[in-house]
RODO-2510 file (C-alpha; in nm, 4 decimals, decimal comma):
residues 382
     n   res          X          Y          Z
     1     m     0,4408    -0,3196     1,7528
     2     i     0,2537    -0,0846     1,5202
     3     v    -0,0524    -0,2284     1,3484
     4     v    -0,2192    -0,0301     1,0703
     5     r    -0,5446    -0,1330     0,9073
     6     l    -0,5901     0,0141     0,5601
     7     n    -0,9170     0,1177     0,4027
     8     k    -1,0107     0,0264     0,0465
     9     r    -0,8180     0,3159    -0,1093
    10     g    -0,5088     0,2246     0,0881
    11     m    -0,5312    -0,1346    -0,0329
    12     e    -0,5690    -0,0141    -0,3912
    13     k    -0,2356     0,1656    -0,3489
    14     i    -0,0752    -0,1647    -0,2432
    15     i    -0,2186    -0,3407    -0,5497
    16     r    -0,0900    -0,0648    -0,7824
    17     h     0,2572    -0,0757    -0,6169
    18     h     0,2337     0,2861    -0,5117
    19     l     0,4594     0,3092    -0,2065
    20     w     0,2910     0,5989    -0,0240
    21     i    -0,0145     0,5593     0,1993
    22     f    -0,1764     0,8806     0,3245
    23     s    -0,3559     0,9253     0,6563
    24     d    -0,6999     0,9341     0,4905
    25     e    -0,6246     0,5911     0,3380
    26     i    -0,5931     0,4360     0,6848
    27     k    -0,8854     0,2849     0,8711
    28     e    -0,7199     0,2299     1,2099
    29     v    -0,3823     0,2538     1,3853
    30     i    -0,3131     0,0367     1,6907
    31     s     0,0032     0,1592     1,8620
    32     d     0,1462     0,3750     2,1388
    33     e     0,4415     0,4694     1,9138
    34     i     0,4404     0,7768     1,6933
    35     s     0,6736     0,6202     1,4341
    36     g     0,8448     0,2939     1,3418
    37     i     0,7907    -0,0185     1,1346
    38     a     0,4203    -0,0844     1,0834
    39     n     0,2544    -0,4154     1,0020
    40     l    -0,0155    -0,3459     0,7454
    41     f    -0,3483    -0,5269     0,7261
    42     y    -0,6551    -0,5121     0,5073
    43     e    -0,9692    -0,6878     0,6322
    44     d    -0,7586    -0,8876     0,8825
    45     r    -0,5163    -1,0018     0,6087
    46     f    -0,1454    -0,9113     0,6311
    47     v    -0,0468    -0,7098     0,3211
    48     g     0,2979    -0,5665     0,3979
    49     k     0,5311    -0,3606     0,6157
    50     g     0,6101     0,0076     0,5949
    51     l     0,7715     0,3088     0,7571
    52     y     0,5061     0,4753     0,9740
    53     n     0,5005     0,8400     1,0858
    54     g     0,1911     0,9370     1,2792
    55     r     0,2804     1,3063     1,2523
    56     s     0,2772     1,3066     0,8725
    57     k    -0,0079     1,3243     0,6234
    58     n     0,2062     1,0896     0,4115
    59     a     0,1817     0,8372     0,6945
    60     i     0,3277     0,5168     0,5475
    61     k     0,6031     0,4377     0,2999
    62     i     0,5870     0,0734     0,1885
    63     l     0,9046    -0,1321     0,2366
    64     t     0,7920    -0,4870     0,1612
    65     l     0,4837    -0,6950     0,0895
    66     r     0,6406    -0,9896     0,2763
    67     d     0,6288    -1,0703     0,6461
    68     e     1,0026    -1,0255     0,6954
    69     e     1,2162    -0,8545     0,9574
    70     i     1,3466    -0,5096     0,8673
    71     n     1,7050    -0,5574     0,9843
    72     t     2,0602    -0,5186     0,8563
    73     e     2,0183    -0,8212     0,6298
    74     f     1,7065    -0,6672     0,4739
    75     f     1,8948    -0,3501     0,3756
    76     e     2,1965    -0,5512     0,2627
    77     k     1,9744    -0,7495     0,0257
    78     r     1,8192    -0,4337    -0,1217
    79     f     2,1619    -0,2698    -0,1604
    80     k     2,2958    -0,5718    -0,3509
    81     i     2,0039    -0,5528    -0,5941
    82     a     2,0733    -0,1813    -0,6455
    83     t     2,4438    -0,2480    -0,7027
    84     a     2,3757    -0,5161    -0,9652
    85     r     2,1792    -0,2765    -1,1888
    86     r     2,4647    -0,0234    -1,1740
    87     k     2,7529    -0,2627    -1,2418
    88     n     2,8446    -0,1016    -1,5772
    89     l     2,8532     0,2556    -1,4419
    90     s     3,1502     0,4486    -1,3067
    91     q     3,2260     0,4882    -0,9368
    92     f     3,0726     0,8361    -0,9476
    93     r     2,7003     0,7698    -0,9315
    94     r     2,3845     0,7467    -0,7243
    95     e     2,3781     0,4128    -0,5447
    96     i     2,0362     0,4306    -0,3775
    97     n     1,7509     0,6390    -0,5159
    98     s     1,4823     0,6123    -0,2497
    99     e     1,1528     0,4731    -0,3845
   100     g     1,3153     0,3927    -0,7199
   101     d     1,5346     0,1364    -0,5434
   102     l     1,2499     0,0241    -0,3147
   103     i     1,3969     0,1894    -0,0052
   104     p     1,1739     0,4941     0,0462
   105     g     1,3415     0,7747     0,2355
   106     l     1,7047     0,6802     0,1636
   107     v     1,9400     0,8419    -0,0869
   108     a     2,3061     0,7441    -0,1248
   109     d     2,5590     0,8947    -0,3654
   110     r     2,9029     0,7476    -0,4296
   111     f     3,2093     0,9654    -0,4774
   112     g     3,4736     0,7004    -0,5361
   113     s     3,5383     0,5452    -0,1939
   114     t     3,3073     0,7895    -0,0125
   115     l     2,9311     0,7397     0,0329
   116     v     2,7096     1,0362     0,1175
   117     i     2,3595     0,9572     0,2395
   118     q     2,0357     1,1409     0,3120
   119     i     1,7626     1,0005     0,5349
   120     r     1,4212     1,1442     0,4585
   121     s     1,2020     0,9301     0,6870
   122     l     1,1512     0,9558     1,0632
   123     a     1,1097     0,5787     1,0995
   124     l     1,4188     0,5155     0,8864
   125     e     1,6213     0,7570     1,0996
   126     s     1,5930     0,5198     1,3968
   127     m     1,7536     0,2450     1,1848
   128     k     2,0601     0,4470     1,0873
   129     d     2,3013     0,2006     1,2514
   130     r     2,1549    -0,0926     1,0582
   131     i     2,1662     0,1018     0,7331
   132     t     2,5284     0,2046     0,7925
   133     e     2,6326    -0,1535     0,8708
   134     a     2,4648    -0,2810     0,5532
   135     l     2,6326    -0,0081     0,3442
   136     v     2,9723    -0,1089     0,4822
   137     r     2,9095    -0,4755     0,4011
   138     v     2,8002    -0,4128     0,0432
   139     y     3,0129    -0,1148    -0,0677
   140     s     3,3259    -0,1328     0,1564
   141     p     3,3640     0,2472     0,1587
   142     d     3,6391     0,4467     0,3280
   143     s     3,3793     0,6944     0,4543
   144     i     3,0045     0,7229     0,5024
   145     y     2,8916     1,0808     0,5598
   146     e     2,5367     1,1954     0,6332
   147     r     2,3883     1,5079     0,4722
   148     s     2,0355     1,5084     0,6131
   149     d     2,0677     1,8818     0,6883
   150     f     1,7675     1,9795     0,4782
   151     e     1,6693     2,3390     0,4141
   152     s     1,3063     2,2345     0,4591
   153     l     1,2289     1,9054     0,6322
   154     p     1,0810     1,6412     0,4002
   155     e     0,8827     1,4782     0,6829
   156     e     0,7273     1,5946     1,0093
   157     g     0,9316     1,5146     1,3203
   158     l     1,2543     1,4487     1,1292
   159     s     1,5727     1,6045     1,2654
   160     r     1,8427     1,7767     1,0633
   161     s     2,1531     1,5584     1,0867
   162     k     2,4996     1,5995     0,9401
   163     g     2,8252     1,4206     1,0138
   164     l     3,0492     1,1184     0,9837
   165     l     2,8785     0,7803     1,0251
   166     y     3,1706     0,5522     0,9368
   167     g     3,5417     0,5637     0,8547
   168     k     3,7569     0,8694     0,8143
   169     e     3,6453     1,2292     0,7685
   170     p     3,5968     1,2824     0,3932
   171     i     3,8034     1,5417     0,2130
   172     s     3,7073     1,7193    -0,1063
   173     q     3,6561     1,4658    -0,3832
   174     i     3,7446     1,4882    -0,7530
   175     i     3,4968     1,3067    -0,9741
   176     e     3,5019     1,2419    -1,3485
   177     e     3,2083     1,2920    -1,5843
   178     n     3,1949     1,3349    -1,9627
   179     d     3,5773     1,3641    -1,9795
   180     l     3,5686     1,6472    -1,7265
   181     r     3,6819     1,6613    -1,3653
   182     f     3,4791     1,8253    -1,0893
   183     l     3,5797     1,9154    -0,7362
   184     v     3,3076     1,8108    -0,4906
   185     n     3,2806     1,9224    -0,1297
   186     v     3,0581     1,6566     0,0290
   187     v     3,0593     1,8364     0,3664
   188     k     2,9612     2,1885     0,2566
   189     g     2,8115     2,1425    -0,0914
   190     q     2,4408     2,1447    -0,1711
   191     k     2,2541     1,8244    -0,0820
   192     t     2,5091     1,5408    -0,1189
   193     g     2,7623     1,7678    -0,2922
   194     f     2,6955     1,7146    -0,6642
   195     f     2,3906     1,6809    -0,8896
   196     y     2,4404     1,3459    -1,0602
   197     d     2,0821     1,3591    -1,1909
   198     q     2,1788     1,6105    -1,4623
   199     r     2,4543     1,3926    -1,6084
   200     e     2,2725     1,3064    -1,9320
   201     s     2,1402     1,6603    -1,9752
   202     r     2,4942     1,7959    -1,9433
   203     q     2,6058     1,5453    -2,2057
   204     f     2,3182     1,6469    -2,4372
   205     s     2,4083     2,0155    -2,4056
   206     r     2,7231     1,9433    -2,6066
   207     k     2,5117     1,8529    -2,9095
   208     l     2,3833     2,2112    -2,9232
   209     a     2,7164     2,3768    -2,8468
   210     s     2,8763     2,5961    -3,1124
   211     e     3,1481     2,8587    -3,1273
   212     g     2,9015     3,1201    -2,9994
   213     k     2,8137     3,2513    -2,6552
   214     a     2,6360     3,0547    -2,3806
   215     l     2,4739     3,1378    -2,0485
   216     d     2,4501     2,8849    -1,7634
   217     l     2,1985     3,0045    -1,5034
   218     f     2,2026     2,8591    -1,1500
   219     t     2,5382     2,7097    -1,2475
   220     y     2,6223     2,5839    -0,8939
   221     t     2,9847     2,4669    -0,9475
   222     g     2,9817     2,4924    -1,3270
   223     g     2,8177     2,1672    -1,4387
   224     f     2,6714     2,2818    -1,7703
   225     a     2,9232     2,5652    -1,8100
   226     l     3,2247     2,3312    -1,8224
   227     n     3,0598     2,1078    -2,0823
   228     l     2,9815     2,4043    -2,3080
   229     a     3,3263     2,5588    -2,2649
   230     k     3,4791     2,2202    -2,3487
   231     c     3,3032     2,2486    -2,6866
   232     g     3,4515     2,5908    -2,7537
   233     m     3,1713     2,8195    -2,6399
   234     n     3,2287     3,1525    -2,4651
   235     v     3,0409     3,0910    -2,1387
   236     d     2,8936     3,3156    -1,8703
   237     a     2,7975     3,1186    -1,5579
   238     v     2,5643     3,2808    -1,3045
   239     d     2,4941     3,1862    -0,9421
   240     i     2,4167     3,3717    -0,6205
   241     s     2,6519     3,1622    -0,4020
   242     t     3,0062     3,2938    -0,3541
   243     e     3,1336     2,9573    -0,2252
   244     d     2,9828     2,7572    -0,5122
   245     l     3,1256     2,9952    -0,7724
   246     e     3,4724     2,9640    -0,6186
   247     i     3,4558     2,5857    -0,6627
   248     g     3,3329     2,6488    -1,0182
   249     r     3,6426     2,8585    -1,0877
   250     q     3,8612     2,5806    -0,9494
   251     n     3,6800     2,3310    -1,1736
   252     a     3,7410     2,5478    -1,4799
   253     k     4,1092     2,5880    -1,3952
   254     m     4,1507     2,2140    -1,3273
   255     n     4,0120     2,1382    -1,6757
   256     g     4,2049     2,4142    -1,8532
   257     l     3,8873     2,6047    -1,9444
   258     k     3,8020     2,9743    -1,9383
   259     i     3,4572     3,0621    -1,7976
   260     n     3,3230     3,3969    -1,6804
   261     f     3,1621     3,3292    -1,3421
   262     i     2,9143     3,5988    -1,2353
   263     e     2,7796     3,6326    -0,8811
   264     k     2,4200     3,7528    -0,9072
   265     d     2,0575     3,6467    -0,8785
   266     a     1,9939     3,4179    -1,1763
   267     f     1,6285     3,5241    -1,1789
   268     d     1,7418     3,8730    -1,2816
   269     i     1,9552     3,8742    -1,5964
   270     k     1,8338     4,2031    -1,7499
   271     t     2,1849     4,3526    -1,7536
   272     l     2,3353     4,0637    -1,9518
   273     g     2,3727     4,0463    -2,3308
   274     l     2,2556     3,8115    -2,6073
   275     y     2,3383     3,4412    -2,6231
   276     d     2,3268     3,1525    -2,8682
   277     l     2,2425     2,9029    -2,5909
   278     i     2,0891     2,9553    -2,2469
   279     i     2,0390     2,6822    -1,9848
   280     a     1,8417     2,7401    -1,6640
   281     d     1,8464     2,4740    -1,3928
   282     p     1,6902     2,6432    -1,0871
   283     p     1,6569     2,4785    -0,7469
   284     s     1,3246     2,3231    -0,6562
   285     l     1,0782     2,6118    -0,6456
   286     v     0,7870     2,4133    -0,5077
   287     k     0,7909     2,1680    -0,2173
   288     r     0,4128     2,1361    -0,1911
   289     k     0,1252     2,1463    -0,4353
   290     e    -0,0023     2,4648    -0,2711
   291     e     0,3181     2,6474    -0,3760
   292     r     0,2816     2,5610    -0,7446
   293     n     0,1274     2,8913    -0,8598
   294     k     0,4118     3,0884    -0,7042
   295     a     0,6652     2,8603    -0,8755
   296     l     0,4910     2,8947    -1,2127
   297     d     0,5037     3,2736    -1,1779
   298     l     0,8808     3,2582    -1,1169
   299     f     0,9261     3,0249    -1,4153
   300     s     0,7259     3,2658    -1,6341
   301     k     0,9395     3,5670    -1,5376
   302     l     1,2564     3,3631    -1,5913
   303     t     1,1401     3,2377    -1,9317
   304     d     1,0502     3,5910    -2,0454
   305     q     1,4067     3,7003    -1,9716
   306     i     1,5599     3,3962    -2,1379
   307     i     1,3728     3,4628    -2,4624
   308     d     1,4723     3,8313    -2,4447
   309     h     1,8390     3,7310    -2,4223
   310     l     1,8377     3,4638    -2,6947
   311     k     1,9694     3,5429    -3,0398
   312     d     1,7598     3,4518    -3,3401
   313     k     1,7845     3,0753    -3,3979
   314     g     1,9087     3,0414    -3,0412
   315     y     1,8729     2,7349    -2,8204
   316     a     1,7478     2,7163    -2,4626
   317     c     1,6732     2,4662    -2,1886
   318     i     1,4506     2,5138    -1,8846
   319     c     1,4620     2,2510    -1,6100
   320     s     1,2377     2,1669    -1,3168
   321     c     1,3367     1,9325    -1,0343
   322     a     0,9920     1,9547    -0,8711
   323     y     0,7313     1,6873    -0,9386
   324     n     0,4531     1,9460    -0,9029
   325     v     0,5828     2,1350    -1,2075
   326     s     0,5267     1,9086    -1,5069
   327     i     0,6857     1,9198    -1,8506
   328     e     0,3464     2,0259    -1,9896
   329     m     0,3464     2,3270    -1,7566
   330     i     0,6946     2,4259    -1,8705
   331     e     0,5912     2,3941    -2,2362
   332     k     0,2870     2,6162    -2,1726
   333     i     0,5040     2,8783    -2,0005
   334     v     0,7475     2,8797    -2,2945
   335     l     0,4571     2,9055    -2,5404
   336     n     0,3035     3,2002    -2,3541
   337     s     0,6366     3,3811    -2,3327
   338     s     0,7108     3,3255    -2,7000
   339     a     0,3702     3,4648    -2,7977
   340     k     0,4336     3,7813    -2,5946
   341     k     0,7776     3,8216    -2,7538
   342     s     0,6638     3,7423    -3,1119
   343     v     0,8938     3,4416    -3,1300
   344     i     0,8359     3,0976    -3,2816
   345     v     0,9421     2,8009    -3,0671
   346     r     1,0459     2,4592    -3,1980
   347     p     1,0885     2,1889    -2,9319
   348     i     1,4072     1,9847    -2,9617
   349     c     1,3769     1,7170    -2,6950
   350     q     1,3287     1,6400    -2,3271
   351     t     1,5939     1,5024    -2,0946
   352     g     1,5529     1,3723    -1,7429
   353     l     1,6730     1,1181    -1,4914
   354     p     1,9707     0,8956    -1,5827
   355     i     1,9813     0,5201    -1,5250
   356     d     2,1243     0,5465    -1,1723
   357     h     1,8164     0,7498    -1,0712
   358     p     1,5416     0,4906    -1,1305
   359     y     1,1780     0,5865    -1,0803
   360     l     0,8584     0,3818    -1,0614
   361     l     0,5932     0,3920    -1,3316
   362     s     0,3413     0,3247    -1,0551
   363     m     0,4582     0,6438    -0,8787
   364     p     0,4711     0,9473    -1,1109
   365     e     0,5976     1,1479    -0,8116
   366     t     0,9343     0,9715    -0,8376
   367     n     0,9986     1,1048    -1,1904
   368     y     1,0845     1,4516    -1,0667
   369     l     1,3384     1,5924    -1,3173
   370     k     1,2267     1,7422    -1,6500
   371     c     1,4378     1,9470    -1,8904
   372     f     1,2694     2,1063    -2,1936
   373     w     1,5035     2,1966    -2,4812
   374     f     1,3844     2,4279    -2,7565
   375     e     1,4881     2,6568    -3,0433
   376     t     1,3569     3,0080    -3,1076
   377     l     1,2956     3,1818    -3,4384
   378     k     1,1864     3,5392    -3,4968
   379     s     0,8318     3,5415    -3,6305
   380     d     0,9188     3,7827    -3,9105
   381     g     1,0777     3,4816    -4,0768
   382     l     0,7309     3,3491    -4,1593
***
C-alpha cells in the first residue's frame, strides 16, 4: 500500500479539482513501491486515490475522491459515463480523453470497430489488463491496439509499448469526416493514427475557402487540404514525411480530389508562391515550459514566412497543440510579424477542441489546442 500525506498546497489542488499533485505539494510518502495506486491523506483524513510515480515531479494524478477499489469495474463505470456524453457522435471519435474524462493518463480513439489507446502513466501501465477488459465490456471492439510508442516519454519510468491487446490485428481503417473519407493506418501513423482534435477546425476552414489557391503546412495525410480542395481551391500540401504524403495522395484519389503534395520542411516555404489561404498546424514544439522560448522563435519564423506568402486580403490560421504556447502568445507573434511586414491583421476567430475532447476548467493544462484565424490587409489601404 502507498500512503501519501499532502501538504496544504496539495490539499488546495484537491479542493479546486485540479488532478495533478506535484512532489513539492507532498508532505510525506509511506511506501516501498516506486509507483502504483496511492491513498491520499491530509491531516490524517482520507481525501482520495491517485496514480503515484515516485520518479516524476508530477507525482500524483487524482483518480477519485472516494475510498473505492481501482479495478475493472471502476474503469468500466468511467467508460460508460464517457460513452453517454458521446452518444450522438459518429463511430469515428475520441472515446477517452485522459483528464477530461477523469481517467488521467489514458487516451482512446475509436476507428469504427477498432480502439487505439495510449497509456501515459507508469501506475496506469500496470493496470493494462484491467483497462483492456473494461474496454471490451463497454465498447465490444473487434480490436484494441496500443500506441504508447511515444517520441518523448510523457512520464519518468514509462516504457514505450506498441501492439495488439485484444482481438484481431487491425488493418488500415477508412473513416468519414465532413463528407470526406480518410485512410488511417493505426499501426504506423502518428500517435493513434489520426488527429480527431482538428475536426471542427477542418470544418471551419471551408467557410474561408474560395476558388483561389491554398497552402496546407504540416498536412500529415491531407486533413485540411482535402477540405479546401472539396470547396474548389487549388491546394498545395506540404509535409516532410514520405509515408504520410503517400497516404495523403491515396486520400485525395479516394475522394476524387486533386491536391499537389510537396515533400519538404514546412518551416521553410521560401520557394513557394502566393496564396489566398494558408493553414499551419505544426506538431507540438514544446514539451516543457523551459522549451517555450525556442518554440516561440520557430513560430515567429514560420509566421514571417506565412505573411510573406499571403496575398492581399488573404486568410491564415496558425495552430498550437502545446499548452505552454497560449493563444495570446500566438496573437503577439502574428502582431509582431505583421508590423515588420507593414500588414494590417484582422482576427477572425479561434477554434479548438471538439466535444469528444473534453477539458477541465479547473485544469487549464488540459485545454491544449488553439487555432488563431486571421485576415491580412496591406497597410497602404489605410
